[in-house]
N, C-alpha and C positions, 0 to 999 in steps of 0.2 A: 504494500500500500504506500509506503514512502512518506509517512508523516513524521514530523520532528519528534525525536525522543529526548528525554531528560535522563542523564545518568553518565557515569564514568566507568572505566574499566572494561569496555567492550573490546574483545579480541576478534579479529577477522577470521581466525581459524576455528572458533567455537561453532557448534551446531545448535543454533537457538531454536526454541519453540515459541511461536508467536500465537497469541490469543487475542482475538478481536471480537468486540460486541458492538452493536449499533442499536440506536433507537431514534424515535422521531422527536426528541426533545433537545434540539441544539441550544436552547436557552438555558439548560441546566448542565453546566460543565462539572466534571468531577472535582471534588475538593476533599482534602484530608480533614476529618473532624474528630472531635472528642465527644462522642455521644454518651449520654448518661445511661445507667443500667436499664432504665425502662424504655429507652428509645427503640423504635421499631425499624429504624433505618440509619444509614450513615456510617456503616462499618466497613464497607468494601474497599475503599481506596487505601486505607492504612496497610493492610496485609499485602496488597499488590505493590505498593511503594516499597515496602520492606523487602520483598522477595524478588522483584523484577530487576533485571540489569538495566533495562530501558523501558520507558513508557511514554505514551503520547496520546493526543486527541486531535481529530480533524472534524471540521464542520463543513458539510457540502449538501448538495441536493441530489437525491436519487429519484429519477423520473419526475422531477419538478417538486418533490416533497423535501423540505429541510430535514436533515438528519445529522447525527454525530456518530463517529466511530471512535471507540476507546480501545487501545491496544497495548500490549506489553510483550516483552521478550525476556 
């Protein structure tokens, strides 16, 4: 996909695994949060940021519909 990634330490000889998800909410970009114990959402970005070598997000239109794609390696 070629979107910008944040992160250091990437070696070109590594065999990465890329995971991408997309949805129709480009207005809601991923953010690292500190949710309270009763929160029902907001925990996904922290583990991805801690485990991924690189991560990024793009906003685009698919068939004229605004979307975002979030990915990590």
